N, C-alpha and C positions, 0 to 999 in steps of 0.2 A: 469405040471402046473395045478393048481386047477381051476375048472370051477365054483366055488361057487358064483362068482360075475358076471358071464356072463349071460345075459338075453337070454332065449330061444326065437326063432322066432323074432330076431331083425327086426324092421320095421313093425311088426304087432301091431295093437292097442291092448291094454289090453282088455280082454273079460269083458264086462259089466255084472253085475249080472242082472238076470231077475227081472222085477217088480213083487212084490208079488201080488198074486190074493187072494182076500178075500175068506174065507171059507163059508161066508154067501150067501144065495140065492141072485142073482143079480136083485133085484126088481128095476124097473125104472118107472118114470112118463113118459108121452109122451114127455115132454120137455127134460128130462134126456136122452131119447133114441135119440132125435134129436141132442143133444150135443155130444153124443158118435159117432154118424154117421158123424157129422161135423169134429170131431177130427180125425177120420179115413181118411176122404178125405184130410184134411190138411197134415197129415203125408204121405199120398201117393204122394202128390205134392212135399213135402220136399224130399222124397226118390228119386223121379225123378231128382230133382235138385242136390241132393247129389251124385247121380251116375255120373252126368256130371262133377262134380268137383273132386278134388283129395283128399278130406278130408275123410280119412278112419274112423276117430273117429266120425265124424258127421254121416256117413252112419251107423255105428254100433249103435249109439244112436237112430237114426230114426227107424232102423229095429227092435230094442228092443222095443221101444215105440209102434210101429205098431203091433207087436205081442201081446202086452198087450191089446191095444184097440180093436183089432180084437177078442180076447178072450172075452173081456167084451161085445162086440156087440153080439157075438154068444151065450153067456149065459144070455143075458138080458131077463127078464120076465116083460113085460109091465103090469102094474097094472092099471086098469081103475079107474077113480075117483069114490069115494063112492057116492051113491045116496043120502044118508042121513048123517047127521053129529051128530048123537046122541052120538056116542062114538068115541074116537080118533082112527084113522086108518091111514095107509100109504097114503100120498098125501094130507091129510087135514091140514088146518091151525088151530093152537091152540094159544089162547091168555091167558097169565097167569097174575095174579096180585100178586106182591111181597109185602112183609111186608112194605117196604118203600113207596108203592103206584105205583111203576113203572109197566108198562104193556107190557112186551116183547111179541113178536108174532113170532111163528115158524111154518114152514111147514115141515112135515116129508117126506123126499125124499130118493132116492137111494144114495149109498155111493159115487159114482163118481160125483153126482150133488151137494153134500153138500157144503155149503158155510156159515159158522156160521155168518160172518159179514153181510150177506144178509138175515139172518133169515132162512136159509135152513139147517136143521140138518138131518144127516143120521139116518135112521130108526133103526140102530143098536147102536147108541150112547146111553150112559147111561140115559140121559134126555128123549130121545125118548122112550126107553124101559119102563121108569117109567110112561110115558104118554099113551102108547098103551092100548086100552081097557077101559080107564077111561072116565068119563062123566063130563060135566060142573058141578061145585060145589065141585068136588073132590079136595083133597090136594095131592100134590106130593113133594118129596124132590127136592130142588133146591139150589145149591151152598151153602151147609151147613145149609140151613134153609128150610122153607116150602113155597110153592106157591100154589095159588088157580087157578084152571082152570076156567076162566071166560067165554070163548066161544070156540066153535068148528065150523069151517066153511069149506064148500067145496070150 
């Protein structure tokens, strides 16, 4: 009889792929480090609860996520806030002026802290890369056009 359609290890949950770890340095703000540590604590509590239950798939997911967040905590490099805001740097807020007059504001943060809807962009995002090292008054590419850096704030 052919075993082509028989699953190996019946009853075992399918192995989850590991979460990808970024190749970039793990720069974090103080807030970003607190968020990572809070996530580790949440997952440790979930792991304890999952061990008490019989949900093997949940335990596998929590263990996988906990490995990711522990690795991110271990590799975190806290970047202190800049003393001055003459040039765009990690952790600073940048206000742009678009051609239509809109003035979006962004803070450059670590990859795990990024939330574009809240104006938090990863320092490795294309927009952040074009902003880094620039000064107020400089133009940068923005969504197929140009934007003017209006202000840089700590």
